[in-house]
PDB file of N, CA, C and O in Angstrom:
ATOM      1  N   MET A   1     -45.846  68.562 -10.550  1.00  0.00           N
ATOM      2  CA  MET A   1     -46.855  67.544 -10.535  1.00  0.00           C
ATOM      3  C   MET A   1     -46.790  66.730 -11.822  1.00  0.00           C
ATOM      4  O   MET A   1     -46.929  65.507 -11.806  1.00  0.00           O
ATOM      5  N   ARG A   2     -46.578  67.422 -12.928  1.00  0.00           N
ATOM      6  CA  ARG A   2     -46.529  66.711 -14.219  1.00  0.00           C
ATOM      7  C   ARG A   2     -45.461  65.625 -14.197  1.00  0.00           C
ATOM      8  O   ARG A   2     -45.711  64.507 -14.648  1.00  0.00           O
ATOM      9  N   ASP A   3     -44.278  65.934 -13.681  1.00  0.00           N
ATOM     10  CA  ASP A   3     -43.192  64.958 -13.641  1.00  0.00           C
ATOM     11  C   ASP A   3     -43.552  63.754 -12.781  1.00  0.00           C
ATOM     12  O   ASP A   3     -43.282  62.614 -13.160  1.00  0.00           O
ATOM     13  N   ALA A   4     -44.156  64.002 -11.632  1.00  0.00           N
ATOM     14  CA  ALA A   4     -44.541  62.907 -10.740  1.00  0.00           C
ATOM     15  C   ALA A   4     -45.576  62.006 -11.399  1.00  0.00           C
ATOM     16  O   ALA A   4     -45.505  60.782 -11.284  1.00  0.00           O
ATOM     17  N   VAL A   5     -46.521  62.603 -12.080  1.00  0.00           N
ATOM     18  CA  VAL A   5     -47.578  61.829 -12.732  1.00  0.00           C
ATOM     19  C   VAL A   5     -47.020  61.006 -13.881  1.00  0.00           C
ATOM     20  O   VAL A   5     -47.422  59.859 -14.073  1.00  0.00           O
ATOM     21  N   GLN A   6     -46.105  61.574 -14.642  1.00  0.00           N
ATOM     22  CA  GLN A   6     -45.560  60.861 -15.796  1.00  0.00           C
ATOM     23  C   GLN A   6     -44.827  59.586 -15.400  1.00  0.00           C
ATOM     24  O   GLN A   6     -44.780  58.641 -16.187  1.00  0.00           O
ATOM     25  N   THR A   7     -44.262  59.536 -14.216  1.00  0.00           N
ATOM     26  CA  THR A   7     -43.573  58.320 -13.785  1.00  0.00           C
ATOM     27  C   THR A   7     -44.550  57.198 -13.460  1.00  0.00           C
ATOM     28  O   THR A   7     -44.149  56.039 -13.363  1.00  0.00           O
ATOM     29  N   THR A   8     -45.824  57.530 -13.292  1.00  0.00           N
ATOM     30  CA  THR A   8     -46.831  56.521 -12.954  1.00  0.00           C
ATOM     31  C   THR A   8     -47.570  55.991 -14.170  1.00  0.00           C
ATOM     32  O   THR A   8     -48.246  54.965 -14.092  1.00  0.00           O
ATOM     33  N   GLY A   9     -47.443  56.686 -15.293  1.00  0.00           N
ATOM     34  CA  GLY A   9     -48.171  56.282 -16.485  1.00  0.00           C
ATOM     35  C   GLY A   9     -49.587  56.833 -16.535  1.00  0.00           C
ATOM     36  O   GLY A   9     -50.360  56.480 -17.425  1.00  0.00           O
ATOM     37  N   VAL A  10     -49.928  57.688 -15.593  1.00  0.00           N
ATOM     38  CA  VAL A  10     -51.254  58.299 -15.547  1.00  0.00           C
ATOM     39  C   VAL A  10     -51.271  59.505 -16.486  1.00  0.00           C
ATOM     40  O   VAL A  10     -50.262  60.196 -16.623  1.00  0.00           O
ATOM     41  N   THR A  11     -52.391  59.757 -17.123  1.00  0.00           N
ATOM     42  CA  THR A  11     -52.535  60.908 -17.994  1.00  0.00           C
ATOM     43  C   THR A  11     -52.594  62.187 -17.173  1.00  0.00           C
ATOM     44  O   THR A  11     -53.344  62.274 -16.201  1.00  0.00           O
ATOM     45  N   PHE A  12     -51.808  63.172 -17.564  1.00  0.00           N
ATOM     46  CA  PHE A  12     -51.809  64.477 -16.900  1.00  0.00           C
ATOM     47  C   PHE A  12     -52.408  65.488 -17.861  1.00  0.00           C
ATOM     48  O   PHE A  12     -51.970  65.593 -19.007  1.00  0.00           O
ATOM     49  N   VAL A  13     -53.397  66.227 -17.407  1.00  0.00           N
ATOM     50  CA  VAL A  13     -54.032  67.264 -18.216  1.00  0.00           C
ATOM     51  C   VAL A  13     -53.762  68.596 -17.531  1.00  0.00           C
ATOM     52  O   VAL A  13     -54.076  68.767 -16.354  1.00  0.00           O
ATOM     53  N   ASP A  14     -53.178  69.542 -18.266  1.00  0.00           N
ATOM     54  CA  ASP A  14     -52.832  70.847 -17.715  1.00  0.00           C
ATOM     55  C   ASP A  14     -53.664  71.932 -18.404  1.00  0.00           C
ATOM     56  O   ASP A  14     -53.326  72.362 -19.507  1.00  0.00           O
ATOM     57  N   PRO A  15     -54.747  72.377 -17.762  1.00  0.00           N
ATOM     58  CA  PRO A  15     -55.606  73.384 -18.371  1.00  0.00           C
ATOM     59  C   PRO A  15     -54.899  74.709 -18.653  1.00  0.00           C
ATOM     60  O   PRO A  15     -55.240  75.394 -19.617  1.00  0.00           O
ATOM     61  N   ILE A  16     -53.931  75.073 -17.835  1.00  0.00           N
ATOM     62  CA  ILE A  16     -53.213  76.329 -18.045  1.00  0.00           C
ATOM     63  C   ILE A  16     -52.328  76.224 -19.286  1.00  0.00           C
ATOM     64  O   ILE A  16     -52.359  77.103 -20.148  1.00  0.00           O
ATOM     65  N   ALA A  17     -51.539  75.151 -19.378  1.00  0.00           N
ATOM     66  CA  ALA A  17     -50.660  74.968 -20.532  1.00  0.00           C
ATOM     67  C   ALA A  17     -51.465  74.824 -21.827  1.00  0.00           C
ATOM     68  O   ALA A  17     -50.999  75.213 -22.898  1.00  0.00           O
ATOM     69  N   ALA A  18     -52.659  74.272 -21.725  1.00  0.00           N
ATOM     70  CA  ALA A  18     -53.518  74.092 -22.902  1.00  0.00           C
ATOM     71  C   ALA A  18     -54.305  75.351 -23.246  1.00  0.00           C
ATOM     72  O   ALA A  18     -55.072  75.362 -24.210  1.00  0.00           O
ATOM     73  N   ASN A  19     -54.118  76.414 -22.461  1.00  0.00           N
ATOM     74  CA  ASN A  19     -54.772  77.712 -22.703  1.00  0.00           C
ATOM     75  C   ASN A  19     -56.290  77.629 -22.717  1.00  0.00           C
ATOM     76  O   ASN A  19     -56.945  78.269 -23.540  1.00  0.00           O
ATOM     77  N   TRP A  20     -56.848  76.839 -21.804  1.00  0.00           N
ATOM     78  CA  TRP A  20     -58.297  76.707 -21.753  1.00  0.00           C
ATOM     79  C   TRP A  20     -58.978  78.015 -21.382  1.00  0.00           C
ATOM     80  O   TRP A  20     -60.146  78.211 -21.718  1.00  0.00           O
ATOM     81  N   PHE A  21     -58.283  78.908 -20.703  1.00  0.00           N
ATOM     82  CA  PHE A  21     -58.928  80.104 -20.170  1.00  0.00           C
ATOM     83  C   PHE A  21     -58.538  81.394 -20.882  1.00  0.00           C
ATOM     84  O   PHE A  21     -59.163  82.429 -20.651  1.00  0.00           O
ATOM     85  N   ASP A  22     -57.531  81.359 -21.736  1.00  0.00           N
ATOM     86  CA  ASP A  22     -57.046  82.570 -22.387  1.00  0.00           C
ATOM     87  C   ASP A  22     -58.067  83.221 -23.307  1.00  0.00           C
ATOM     88  O   ASP A  22     -58.062  84.440 -23.482  1.00  0.00           O
ATOM     89  N   GLN A  23     -58.930  82.424 -23.886  1.00  0.00           N
ATOM     90  CA  GLN A  23     -59.880  82.968 -24.846  1.00  0.00           C
ATOM     91  C   GLN A  23     -60.985  83.799 -24.184  1.00  0.00           C
ATOM     92  O   GLN A  23     -61.580  84.656 -24.838  1.00  0.00           O
ATOM     93  N   ASN A  24     -61.266  83.564 -22.914  1.00  0.00           N
ATOM     94  CA  ASN A  24     -62.372  84.249 -22.263  1.00  0.00           C
ATOM     95  C   ASN A  24     -62.015  84.563 -20.810  1.00  0.00           C
ATOM     96  O   ASN A  24     -62.083  83.683 -19.952  1.00  0.00           O
ATOM     97  N   PRO A  25     -61.635  85.807 -20.530  1.00  0.00           N
ATOM     98  CA  PRO A  25     -61.214  86.162 -19.175  1.00  0.00           C
ATOM     99  C   PRO A  25     -62.310  86.027 -18.121  1.00  0.00           C
ATOM    100  O   PRO A  25     -62.017  86.085 -16.927  1.00  0.00           O
ATOM    101  N   ILE A  26     -63.560  85.848 -18.534  1.00  0.00           N
ATOM    102  CA  ILE A  26     -64.644  85.663 -17.563  1.00  0.00           C
ATOM    103  C   ILE A  26     -64.490  84.333 -16.810  1.00  0.00           C
ATOM    104  O   ILE A  26     -65.146  84.112 -15.793  1.00  0.00           O
ATOM    105  N   ASN A  27     -63.626  83.458 -17.315  1.00  0.00           N
ATOM    106  CA  ASN A  27     -63.431  82.149 -16.695  1.00  0.00           C
ATOM    107  C   ASN A  27     -62.505  82.180 -15.482  1.00  0.00           C
ATOM    108  O   ASN A  27     -62.443  81.209 -14.728  1.00  0.00           O
ATOM    109  N   ILE A  28     -61.785  83.288 -15.286  1.00  0.00           N
ATOM    110  CA  ILE A  28     -60.853  83.416 -14.165  1.00  0.00           C
ATOM    111  C   ILE A  28     -61.319  84.539 -13.250  1.00  0.00           C
ATOM    112  O   ILE A  28     -61.684  85.621 -13.710  1.00  0.00           O
ATOM    113  N   ALA A  29     -61.302  84.264 -11.938  1.00  0.00           N
ATOM    114  CA  ALA A  29     -61.755  85.243 -10.935  1.00  0.00           C
ATOM    115  C   ALA A  29     -60.847  86.470 -10.927  1.00  0.00           C
ATOM    116  O   ALA A  29     -59.742  86.429 -11.468  1.00  0.00           O
ATOM    117  N   PRO A  30     -61.305  87.552 -10.321  1.00  0.00           N
ATOM    118  CA  PRO A  30     -60.509  88.778 -10.256  1.00  0.00           C
ATOM    119  C   PRO A  30     -59.122  88.585  -9.624  1.00  0.00           C
ATOM    120  O   PRO A  30     -58.228  89.398  -9.859  1.00  0.00           O
ATOM    121  N   ASP A  31     -58.929  87.529  -8.832  1.00  0.00           N
ATOM    122  CA  ASP A  31     -57.606  87.299  -8.240  1.00  0.00           C
ATOM    123  C   ASP A  31     -56.596  86.804  -9.273  1.00  0.00           C
ATOM    124  O   ASP A  31     -55.403  86.715  -8.984  1.00  0.00           O
ATOM    125  N   GLY A  32     -57.078  86.479 -10.493  1.00  0.00           N
ATOM    126  CA  GLY A  32     -56.200  86.051 -11.567  1.00  0.00           C
ATOM    127  C   GLY A  32     -55.700  84.623 -11.435  1.00  0.00           C
ATOM    128  O   GLY A  32     -54.845  84.186 -12.206  1.00  0.00           O
ATOM    129  N   VAL A  33     -56.231  83.893 -10.457  1.00  0.00           N
ATOM    130  CA  VAL A  33     -55.733  82.540 -10.194  1.00  0.00           C
ATOM    131  C   VAL A  33     -56.842  81.499 -10.248  1.00  0.00           C
ATOM    132  O   VAL A  33     -56.703  80.466 -10.902  1.00  0.00           O
ATOM    133  N   HIS A  34     -57.913  81.769  -9.578  1.00  0.00           N
ATOM    134  CA  HIS A  34     -58.968  80.763  -9.407  1.00  0.00           C
ATOM    135  C   HIS A  34     -60.036  80.869 -10.487  1.00  0.00           C
ATOM    136  O   HIS A  34     -60.377  81.966 -10.929  1.00  0.00           O
ATOM    137  N   PRO A  35     -60.567  79.715 -10.911  1.00  0.00           N
ATOM    138  CA  PRO A  35     -61.639  79.731 -11.899  1.00  0.00           C
ATOM    139  C   PRO A  35     -62.946  80.240 -11.292  1.00  0.00           C
ATOM    140  O   PRO A  35     -63.219  80.039 -10.109  1.00  0.00           O
ATOM    141  N   THR A  36     -63.733  80.892 -12.114  1.00  0.00           N
ATOM    142  CA  THR A  36     -65.089  81.275 -11.733  1.00  0.00           C
ATOM    143  C   THR A  36     -65.994  80.067 -11.947  1.00  0.00           C
ATOM    144  O   THR A  36     -65.522  78.999 -12.338  1.00  0.00           O
ATOM    145  N   ASP A  37     -67.285  80.228 -11.696  1.00  0.00           N
ATOM    146  CA  ASP A  37     -68.222  79.138 -11.991  1.00  0.00           C
ATOM    147  C   ASP A  37     -68.145  78.767 -13.467  1.00  0.00           C
ATOM    148  O   ASP A  37     -68.178  77.588 -13.819  1.00  0.00           O
ATOM    149  N   ALA A  38     -68.040  79.780 -14.331  1.00  0.00           N
ATOM    150  CA  ALA A  38     -67.914  79.516 -15.770  1.00  0.00           C
ATOM    151  C   ALA A  38     -66.617  78.767 -16.060  1.00  0.00           C
ATOM    152  O   ALA A  38     -66.594  77.874 -16.907  1.00  0.00           O
ATOM    153  N   GLY A  39     -65.540  79.121 -15.366  1.00  0.00           N
ATOM    154  CA  GLY A  39     -64.264  78.436 -15.538  1.00  0.00           C
ATOM    155  C   GLY A  39     -64.325  76.986 -15.101  1.00  0.00           C
ATOM    156  O   GLY A  39     -63.743  76.108 -15.737  1.00  0.00           O
ATOM    157  N   HIS A  40     -65.035  76.742 -14.008  1.00  0.00           N
ATOM    158  CA  HIS A  40     -65.217  75.360 -13.554  1.00  0.00           C
ATOM    159  C   HIS A  40     -66.018  74.561 -14.575  1.00  0.00           C
ATOM    160  O   HIS A  40     -65.764  73.372 -14.770  1.00  0.00           O
ATOM    161  N   ALA A  41     -66.974  75.200 -15.220  1.00  0.00           N
ATOM    162  CA  ALA A  41     -67.748  74.511 -16.258  1.00  0.00           C
ATOM    163  C   ALA A  41     -66.847  74.137 -17.431  1.00  0.00           C
ATOM    164  O   ALA A  41     -66.989  73.056 -18.002  1.00  0.00           O
ATOM    165  N   VAL A  42     -65.920  75.026 -17.791  1.00  0.00           N
ATOM    166  CA  VAL A  42     -64.966  74.730 -18.866  1.00  0.00           C
ATOM    167  C   VAL A  42     -64.109  73.528 -18.480  1.00  0.00           C
ATOM    168  O   VAL A  42     -63.896  72.626 -19.289  1.00  0.00           O
ATOM    169  N   ILE A  43     -63.621  73.519 -17.244  1.00  0.00           N
ATOM    170  CA  ILE A  43     -62.808  72.404 -16.778  1.00  0.00           C
ATOM    171  C   ILE A  43     -63.595  71.099 -16.873  1.00  0.00           C
ATOM    172  O   ILE A  43     -63.096  70.109 -17.407  1.00  0.00           O
ATOM    173  N   ALA A  44     -64.809  71.097 -16.361  1.00  0.00           N
ATOM    174  CA  ALA A  44     -65.634  69.879 -16.384  1.00  0.00           C
ATOM    175  C   ALA A  44     -65.879  69.401 -17.812  1.00  0.00           C
ATOM    176  O   ALA A  44     -65.773  68.210 -18.102  1.00  0.00           O
ATOM    177  N   GLU A  45     -66.205  70.332 -18.693  1.00  0.00           N
ATOM    178  CA  GLU A  45     -66.499  69.977 -20.086  1.00  0.00           C
ATOM    179  C   GLU A  45     -65.272  69.384 -20.779  1.00  0.00           C
ATOM    180  O   GLU A  45     -65.369  68.389 -21.497  1.00  0.00           O
ATOM    181  N   ARG A  46     -64.128  70.006 -20.552  1.00  0.00           N
ATOM    182  CA  ARG A  46     -62.923  69.572 -21.265  1.00  0.00           C
ATOM    183  C   ARG A  46     -62.252  68.358 -20.633  1.00  0.00           C
ATOM    184  O   ARG A  46     -61.503  67.653 -21.309  1.00  0.00           O
ATOM    185  N   LEU A  47     -62.503  68.101 -19.360  1.00  0.00           N
ATOM    186  CA  LEU A  47     -61.913  66.931 -18.719  1.00  0.00           C
ATOM    187  C   LEU A  47     -62.755  65.678 -18.911  1.00  0.00           C
ATOM    188  O   LEU A  47     -62.273  64.569 -18.681  1.00  0.00           O
ATOM    189  N   PHE A  48     -63.987  65.836 -19.324  1.00  0.00           N
ATOM    190  CA  PHE A  48     -64.883  64.692 -19.445  1.00  0.00           C
ATOM    191  C   PHE A  48     -64.309  63.602 -20.343  1.00  0.00           C
ATOM    192  O   PHE A  48     -64.200  62.451 -19.922  1.00  0.00           O
ATOM    193  N   GLN A  49     -63.943  63.949 -21.569  1.00  0.00           N
ATOM    194  CA  GLN A  49     -63.476  62.924 -22.505  1.00  0.00           C
ATOM    195  C   GLN A  49     -62.142  62.315 -22.078  1.00  0.00           C
ATOM    196  O   GLN A  49     -62.007  61.093 -22.123  1.00  0.00           O
ATOM    197  N   PRO A  50     -61.143  63.113 -21.665  1.00  0.00           N
ATOM    198  CA  PRO A  50     -59.916  62.466 -21.173  1.00  0.00           C
ATOM    199  C   PRO A  50     -60.170  61.539 -19.980  1.00  0.00           C
ATOM    200  O   PRO A  50     -59.520  60.501 -19.849  1.00  0.00           O
ATOM    201  N   PHE A  51     -61.107  61.912 -19.120  1.00  0.00           N
ATOM    202  CA  PHE A  51     -61.448  61.077 -17.976  1.00  0.00           C
ATOM    203  C   PHE A  51     -62.046  59.754 -18.448  1.00  0.00           C
ATOM    204  O   PHE A  51     -61.645  58.689 -17.977  1.00  0.00           O
ATOM    205  N   ILE A  52     -62.994  59.813 -19.367  1.00  0.00           N
ATOM    206  CA  ILE A  52     -63.617  58.596 -19.905  1.00  0.00           C
ATOM    207  C   ILE A  52     -62.566  57.736 -20.607  1.00  0.00           C
ATOM    208  O   ILE A  52     -62.546  56.517 -20.436  1.00  0.00           O
ATOM    209  N   ASP A  53     -61.700  58.365 -21.390  1.00  0.00           N
ATOM    210  CA  ASP A  53     -60.649  57.613 -22.085  1.00  0.00           C
ATOM    211  C   ASP A  53     -59.728  56.907 -21.095  1.00  0.00           C
ATOM    212  O   ASP A  53     -59.346  55.757 -21.313  1.00  0.00           O
ATOM    213  N   ALA A  54     -59.370  57.591 -20.009  1.00  0.00           N
ATOM    214  CA  ALA A  54     -58.505  56.985 -18.989  1.00  0.00           C
ATOM    215  C   ALA A  54     -59.203  55.800 -18.328  1.00  0.00           C
ATOM    216  O   ALA A  54     -58.578  54.770 -18.077  1.00  0.00           O
ATOM    217  N   LEU A  55     -60.487  55.944 -18.049  1.00  0.00           N
ATOM    218  CA  LEU A  55     -61.233  54.837 -17.452  1.00  0.00           C
ATOM    219  C   LEU A  55     -61.261  53.630 -18.384  1.00  0.00           C
ATOM    220  O   LEU A  55     -61.159  52.488 -17.936  1.00  0.00           O
ATOM    221  N   ARG A  56     -61.398  53.884 -19.655  1.00  0.00           N
ATOM    222  CA  ARG A  56     -61.468  52.773 -20.613  1.00  0.00           C
ATOM    223  C   ARG A  56     -60.154  52.012 -20.711  1.00  0.00           C
ATOM    224  O   ARG A  56     -60.148  50.840 -21.086  1.00  0.00           O
ATOM    225  N   THR A  57     -59.050  52.654 -20.383  1.00  0.00           N
ATOM    226  CA  THR A  57     -57.769  51.940 -20.430  1.00  0.00           C
ATOM    227  C   THR A  57     -57.645  50.942 -19.279  1.00  0.00           C
ATOM    228  O   THR A  57     -56.951  49.932 -19.401  1.00  0.00           O
ATOM    229  N   VAL A  58     -58.315  51.222 -18.169  1.00  0.00           N
ATOM    230  CA  VAL A  58     -58.253  50.296 -17.024  1.00  0.00           C
ATOM    231  C   VAL A  58     -59.457  49.382 -16.955  1.00  0.00           C
ATOM    232  O   VAL A  58     -59.386  48.311 -16.353  1.00  0.00           O
ATOM    233  N   ALA A  59     -60.552  49.782 -17.555  1.00  0.00           N
ATOM    234  CA  ALA A  59     -61.772  48.978 -17.540  1.00  0.00           C
ATOM    235  C   ALA A  59     -62.486  49.149 -18.879  1.00  0.00           C
ATOM    236  O   ALA A  59     -63.417  49.946 -18.991  1.00  0.00           O
ATOM    237  N   PRO A  60     -62.051  48.397 -19.900  1.00  0.00           N
ATOM    238  CA  PRO A  60     -62.692  48.520 -21.206  1.00  0.00           C
ATOM    239  C   PRO A  60     -64.191  48.246 -21.116  1.00  0.00           C
ATOM    240  O   PRO A  60     -64.638  47.463 -20.278  1.00  0.00           O
ATOM    241  N   PRO A  61     -64.963  48.897 -21.987  1.00  0.00           N
ATOM    242  CA  PRO A  61     -66.422  48.675 -21.973  1.00  0.00           C
ATOM    243  C   PRO A  61     -66.740  47.201 -22.187  1.00  0.00           C
ATOM    244  O   PRO A  61     -66.087  46.516 -22.974  1.00  0.00           O
ATOM    245  N   HIS A  62     -67.744  46.736 -21.480  1.00  0.00           N
ATOM    246  CA  HIS A  62     -68.188  45.348 -21.615  1.00  0.00           C
ATOM    247  C   HIS A  62     -69.053  45.219 -22.863  1.00  0.00           C
ATOM    248  O   HIS A  62     -69.999  45.984 -23.055  1.00  0.00           O
ATOM    249  N   THR A  63     -68.727  44.260 -23.697  1.00  0.00           N
ATOM    250  CA  THR A  63     -69.561  43.990 -24.860  1.00  0.00           C
ATOM    251  C   THR A  63     -70.071  42.562 -24.757  1.00  0.00           C
ATOM    252  O   THR A  63     -69.286  41.622 -24.635  1.00  0.00           O
ATOM    253  N   PRO A  64     -71.383  42.405 -24.806  1.00  0.00           N
ATOM    254  CA  PRO A  64     -71.976  41.060 -24.669  1.00  0.00           C
ATOM    255  C   PRO A  64     -71.673  40.179 -25.853  1.00  0.00           C
ATOM    256  O   PRO A  64     -72.099  39.025 -25.889  1.00  0.00           O
TER     257      PRO A  64
END
């Protein structure tokens, strides 16, 4: 997926490669793959700023 995204110029964020979950195993379900509710909260918190930054590249804030 990373390779496909890079050809488009879109920002790719990889929570696994960034080790978002290694510090607290409570963020990953017992299956070892899927995030728990706490893990989803980590994803939302950490994706917020990159998401806003990406939006600003296509639609800069309006200043009167």
